[in-house]
N, C-alpha and C positions, 0 to 999 in steps of 0.2 A: 503493500499502499504507500509507505513511505517513498518509496522507489518511484510508482508513478508518476507521486507528487513533484518529487524531483524533476523529473522529464517533461510536466508541464509545466514547471516554473521554469528551466531551460528554455523549452520550446517559445513560450510567450515573450520571456526576456530578449531572447534573441530575435526574435519579431518586431519586437517593438524599435530595438535599437538599427535595425535594419531600416524599418519603415522611416524614423524620423531623419536617418541619414540619408537618403534618398529626397524625404522633403527640402532637408536643407539645400541639397543639390540643385532640386526645382526652382529654388526661391534665390540662390546665389545671382542668375543675372538680374534680377529685379534688385536685391541688395547694390549690385553695383550699379543699377540706373539712377539711383535716389540721388545721389550728390551731382550727379549731371541736371536734373529734373530741380534741384534744389538751387543750384547756380543759374538754371534760365529763368528762375524766378523771380532771382536775386536783380538778374539783369535787368530784368522787363521794370520792376520797382527803379532801378536806377535809371531808367531812361524815361521815367515822368510815366509810368504805367499807370499809377494810381489816379491820375488827372487826363491821361489821355483815352485810357482803358479801362476805368474802375470796374464796371461789371466782370470783364477778362479776368484781371488780375486778380480780382477777391476771389472769383471760381478758380482759379490755379492755384492759389495760395490754399483755399480750402481742399482742393482733391489732393493735393502737394501732403496734408496733414493727413487725410484718410488713405493715402497710399504707403505715408509709413507707416499706419496702424494695421494695414492689411499683411505689410511685409515683414516686419520686427515686431511687431505683437501677436497679431491674430494668426501669422503664418498662413492665409489663405491665396493661395494662387488663382481662383477664379477671380476673387476680391481684388486682387492684385493687377490682373487682367482688365478688370473692369474701368480700374483706376487709372491705368497707364492710359488707356484710351480717351478717356475724360482729361488728363490731362495736357495730352499730345492735341487734343482738340483745342483746348482754351489757350494753350501756351502759344498755338501759332495762329489765332483768333488776335490773340496782345499783342504779337510782335508785328503782325500786320498794322496795328494799328499804332502803334507806338513810334515805327519807322516813318 
């Protein structure tokens, strides 16, 4: 009986380690994207985005916070994909208005 419990604990432990490692690898590109998005939002603000494109700048900041939440806190790939698409959309709109 004790041997069976030990085997199950080993199986569950190994599978959880493998699952967490795979999830980290899938989120790795998103972790590398975050500083780039952060610098783009900062650049928009420096170029006068809050005056020239207030809505797009605010939305970019908003989605940047959610992107950080999805990638670093929740570790949700689906949510990170959605936030990435929204960030791309509003950053490009803001850049067009600011330039």
